C-alpha positions as CSV (number, residue, x, y, z in Angstrom):
1,M,28.8,24.8,98.3
2,T,26.6,27.8,97.8
3,N,29.6,30.0,97.1
4,L,31.0,27.6,94.6
5,T,27.6,27.4,92.8
6,T,27.5,31.2,92.7
7,I,31.0,31.4,91.3
8,A,30.2,28.8,88.6
9,H,27.1,30.7,87.6
10,L,28.9,33.9,87.3
11,M,31.6,32.3,85.2
12,R,29.0,30.9,82.9
13,R,27.4,34.3,82.5
14,E,30.8,35.9,81.8
15,Q,31.6,33.2,79.2
16,R,28.3,33.8,77.5
17,L,29.0,37.5,77.5
18,L,32.4,36.9,76.0
19,A,31.0,34.7,73.3
20,L,28.4,37.3,72.5
21,F,31.0,40.0,72.2
22,L,33.1,37.8,69.9
23,G,30.0,37.1,67.8
24,V,29.3,40.8,67.4
25,A,32.9,41.6,66.5
26,A,33.0,38.8,63.9
27,L,29.8,40.0,62.3
28,V,30.9,43.7,62.2
29,F,34.3,42.8,60.9
30,A,32.8,40.5,58.2
31,G,30.3,43.3,57.2
32,F,33.0,45.9,56.7
33,K,35.4,43.4,55.0
34,L,32.6,42.8,52.5
35,A,32.2,46.5,52.0
36,S,35.9,46.8,51.3
37,E,35.7,44.1,48.7
38,M,32.6,45.6,47.2
39,L,34.4,49.0,46.8
40,E,37.3,47.2,45.0
41,G,34.9,45.5,42.6
42,D,35.7,42.0,43.8
43,T,32.1,41.0,44.4
44,L,30.7,42.2,41.1
45,A,31.1,39.0,39.2
46,L,29.3,36.9,41.8
47,D,26.7,39.6,42.3
48,R,25.8,39.5,38.6
49,L,25.8,35.7,38.5
50,V,23.3,35.4,41.3
51,L,20.9,38.0,39.9
52,T,20.9,36.6,36.4
53,S,20.4,33.0,37.8
54,L,17.1,34.2,39.3
55,R,15.8,35.2,35.8
56,I,14.6,33.0,32.9
57,P,17.5,32.6,30.4
58,G,17.0,34.8,27.4
59,D,14.4,36.9,29.2
60,L,16.0,38.8,32.1
61,G,12.7,40.7,32.8
62,A,11.0,37.4,33.8
63,P,11.8,35.8,37.2
64,I,12.1,32.1,37.6
65,G,9.3,30.1,39.3
66,P,5.5,30.0,39.0
67,A,3.5,33.2,38.2
68,W,2.2,33.6,41.8
69,L,5.8,33.6,43.3
70,R,6.4,37.2,42.1
71,G,3.4,38.5,44.1
72,T,4.4,36.5,47.1
73,M,7.9,37.9,47.0
74,T,6.5,41.4,46.8
75,D,4.3,40.8,49.8
76,I,7.2,39.4,51.9
77,T,9.5,42.2,51.0
78,A,7.0,44.7,52.3
79,L,7.6,43.3,55.8
80,G,11.1,44.8,55.7
81,G,10.0,48.2,54.4
82,T,10.3,51.4,56.4
83,T,6.6,51.9,56.9
84,N,5.9,48.4,58.2
85,L,9.0,48.2,60.4
86,T,8.3,51.7,61.9
87,L,4.7,50.7,62.6
88,F,5.8,47.4,64.1
89,S,8.4,49.1,66.3
90,V,6.0,51.8,67.5
91,L,3.4,49.2,68.4
92,A,5.9,47.1,70.2
93,I,7.2,50.1,72.2
94,A,3.7,51.1,73.1
95,F,2.9,47.6,74.3
96,L,6.0,47.5,76.5
97,L,5.0,50.9,78.0
98,L,1.5,49.6,78.8
99,L,3.2,46.7,80.6
100,S,5.3,49.2,82.5
101,R,8.4,47.7,81.0
102,Y,10.0,51.1,80.6
103,R,13.6,49.9,80.3
104,H,12.5,47.4,77.6
105,A,10.7,50.1,75.7
106,L,13.7,52.4,75.9
107,Y,15.9,49.5,74.7
108,M,13.6,48.8,71.8
109,A,13.5,52.5,70.8
110,A,17.3,52.9,71.0
111,A,18.0,49.7,69.1
112,T,15.6,50.3,66.2
113,G,16.0,54.1,66.0
114,G,19.8,54.0,66.3
115,G,20.0,51.1,63.8
116,A,17.9,52.9,61.2
117,L,20.3,55.9,61.6
118,F,23.3,53.6,61.3
119,G,22.0,52.1,58.1
120,T,21.2,55.5,56.6
121,M,24.8,56.7,57.3
122,L,26.2,53.6,55.7
123,K,24.2,54.1,52.6
124,S,25.3,57.7,52.3
125,H,28.9,56.8,52.9
126,F,29.2,54.0,50.3
127,A,26.7,55.6,47.8
128,R,26.4,52.5,45.7
129,A,23.9,52.7,42.9
130,R,21.2,50.1,42.5
131,P,22.0,47.1,40.2
132,E,21.0,47.4,36.6
133,V,22.0,43.8,35.8
134,V,18.3,42.8,35.5
135,P,15.1,44.9,35.3
136,H,13.6,45.8,38.7
137,L,10.3,44.1,39.5
138,I,9.4,46.9,42.0
139,E,10.1,50.6,42.1
140,V,13.1,51.7,44.2
141,H,14.8,55.1,44.7
142,S,17.4,54.9,47.5
143,L,21.0,53.8,47.4
144,S,22.0,50.2,47.4
145,F,24.7,49.3,50.0
146,P,23.9,47.9,52.5
147,S,20.4,46.7,51.9
148,G,18.1,48.6,54.2
149,H,15.5,45.9,54.1
150,A,18.0,43.3,55.2
151,L,19.7,45.5,57.8
152,N,16.6,47.0,59.4
153,S,14.5,43.8,59.4
154,A,17.4,42.1,61.2
155,I,17.6,44.9,63.8
156,V,13.8,45.1,64.4
157,Y,12.8,41.4,64.3
158,L,15.9,40.0,66.1
159,T,15.7,42.7,68.8
160,L,12.1,41.7,69.4
161,A,13.0,38.1,69.4
162,I,15.8,38.6,71.9
163,L,13.4,40.5,74.2
164,L,10.8,37.8,74.0
165,A,13.3,35.0,74.4
166,R,14.5,36.4,77.7
167,E,11.0,36.1,79.1
168,L,10.6,32.4,78.1
169,K,11.8,29.7,80.4
170,Q,11.9,26.7,78.0
171,W,14.9,26.6,75.7
172,R,12.9,25.1,72.9
173,M,10.6,28.2,72.8
174,R,13.6,30.5,72.9
175,I,15.1,28.7,69.9
176,F,11.8,28.8,68.1
177,V,11.3,32.5,68.6
178,V,14.8,33.5,67.6
179,G,14.8,31.0,64.7
180,A,11.5,32.3,63.4
181,A,12.8,35.9,63.5
182,A,16.0,34.8,61.7
183,L,14.0,32.9,59.0
184,L,11.9,36.0,58.4
185,V,15.0,38.2,58.0
186,L,16.5,35.7,55.6
187,L,13.3,35.6,53.5
188,I,13.1,39.4,53.3
189,G,16.7,39.6,52.2
190,F,16.2,37.0,49.5
191,T,13.2,38.9,48.1
192,R,15.4,41.8,47.4
193,L,17.5,39.6,45.1
194,Y,14.5,37.9,43.5
195,L,13.0,41.3,42.7
196,G,16.4,42.5,41.3
197,V,16.7,45.6,43.4
198,H,19.8,44.7,45.4
199,F,23.2,43.0,44.7
200,P,23.8,39.9,46.9
201,S,26.7,41.7,48.6
202,D,24.2,44.4,49.6
203,V,21.9,41.9,51.3
204,L,24.7,39.9,52.9
205,A,26.2,43.0,54.4
206,G,22.8,44.1,55.7
207,W,22.3,40.8,57.4
208,M,25.7,40.8,59.1
209,L,25.6,44.4,60.2
210,G,22.0,44.3,61.3
211,A,22.5,41.1,63.3
212,G,25.7,42.6,64.8
213,W,23.8,45.7,65.8
214,A,20.9,43.7,67.4
215,L,23.4,41.5,69.3
216,A,25.5,44.5,70.4
217,M,22.4,46.3,71.8
218,G,21.4,43.1,73.6
219,M,24.9,42.9,75.1
220,I,24.8,46.5,76.2
221,A,21.3,46.1,77.7
222,D,22.5,43.0,79.7
223,L,25.5,44.9,81.0
224,L,23.4,47.9,82.1
225,H,21.0,45.5,83.8
226,R,23.8,43.9,85.8
227,V,25.2,47.3,86.8
228,L,21.7,48.5,88.0
229,R,21.1,45.3,89.9
230,R,24.5,45.4,91.6
231,G,23.7,49.1,92.5
232,R,20.4,48.1,94.1
233,T,22.0,45.2,95.9
234,A,24.8,47.4,97.3
235,S,22.3,50.0,98.4
236,S,20.1,47.5,100.2
237,H,23.1,46.4,102.3
238,V,23.9,49.9,103.4
239,P,23.0,50.2,107.1
240,S,20.5,52.9,108.0
241,S,21.7,55.6,110.3
């Protein structure tokens, strides 16, 4: 019975790993498929429609909604900026080091640092200019595709959520943590549209590629953990001479 239980447990873990791999592959494929359609101009009509729908008809310089909403959107979008994400990541890594969670700290550094480099390379490769469909409500200077705010916030906040969820035993708490991180990422991406500084295709690609990166790093970390644990188990069974 014990052997059957162990086999069933291993099969469930392998199934979860396969599902995670398929999820990563789907997100990455969808992100690059969207990039291909963007380069061909197939997304431009919908991009323009979404941006103009967030402005008052007849006055594209004025966003829809009450006056306070613009300030709120500016505050939320700052949570996905380079300064805040870097500070947040550094503090999280320092906290993990203080807890002697060295592998977790290394994982966090690799996921966020590597993800930021990945996003920069993509921006340079596609070299898409910022939208000029509507006036920008904040000042921006970098390239547009994919959205760095959407991509990097997905990487940082989802990576942290995955780390924290692994330490929680109740599935409700796990769902809450990951769900809260996902909601924050969605809100940050939406602010880029509301402020007129990104096309919807920029944000959507950032979400997909950022989430794919975070999930891929989580999968790699899980595989490395299994390899190390099997190595320790094998060494513990080696008879001493």
